[in-house]
N, C-alpha and C positions, 0 to 999 in steps of 0.2 A: 411521561412516560415520550416521550416520541424521542427521544433522547434515543432511544428505542432505535427506532427509522434508521438516524442514522448510523447505527450500528453496524446493523441488520448493510444495511446499504452499502456502506464501505470495504465490510465483509463480503458480498456476492459483488466487488468492484475488484474484490482481491482473489477473490476464484479465479472472475472470467481472466485479468494478469495474468496467471498462470497458467493458464491449459492456453494462450493468445498468442504472447507472446515467446521466443524463440528460447535456450538452455532451459526450458523447466529441469531439466535430470540433473542440472547444477544444484542449486534449489531444492527445500524440503516444499510441503505439498500445504500445508499452513501457511507456514510462510507472509505471504503475499496477502493470506485472508485474514489474520491478524494486524502486518500493518494496515491494511483499510478500515477494519474497527478501530485500532489505535484511530486513527488520524480523518474516521471518520468523527467516532467520539470528542476525541483532546477541540474539534473546529465548534459543530454545536457547541459544548462547554466553555470556550472559551465566548463566539458569544451572545453567547444569556449572557453570562455576567456582564455583556460592553451595554449590554440592556436591550437586546433584541431580544422579542415572544417569536410562536411563535406560530405567527400571522404577519407578522414582514416576510415579505418576496427573497427581501436579502440573504435570509439564512434557509431560506429553502433552498437557494438557488448554489452560496458558498458551502453550502453541504452537501451538495453533490460535485462542484466541478473542486475546488482543494482536491478530496480520499483520492475521484481516480488521476489527480496531476499526477498527488505526493506519489500512486502506488508505482500508475508508472512507470517518468520518469525513475520513482526509488529501486522500481525491480529492472530498468537498466543497467543503474549505475550498480546494481550487486552481482549482477549477475556477473558482463565487464571485470570487477573483483578478482570472480571466483574468480572464472578459464586462466584469470592471470596469473591467479599466484595459485592452480592448481601447475602450469604450466613452470611454477616458475621451483616447487615444487619435484616435478618429473626432473629438471633439468635435474636441483639438487643432489638428485635419490639417483641417477643416473636409469633412468628410470626409460626407457622407448614410449 
């Protein structure tokens, strides 16, 4: 049941990232919470499959750091890609 904490934390970090990082008009508001929840759940699942237990500090530490790094890093890349794509589409369609 502790995986639910990883999912909630990942979603909360994703929501925080959406509202604090620039370019929120280029993405949907559900993208980053979903990304955070998926990464948080995946990290928790992989680490428990490796053999870590909920009492291990590394499981909690990595369960907090990896989703935050993935969300903020991934969001920067996604936003940059969207801006470049929109600019190319405007040029292709001759929109000022």
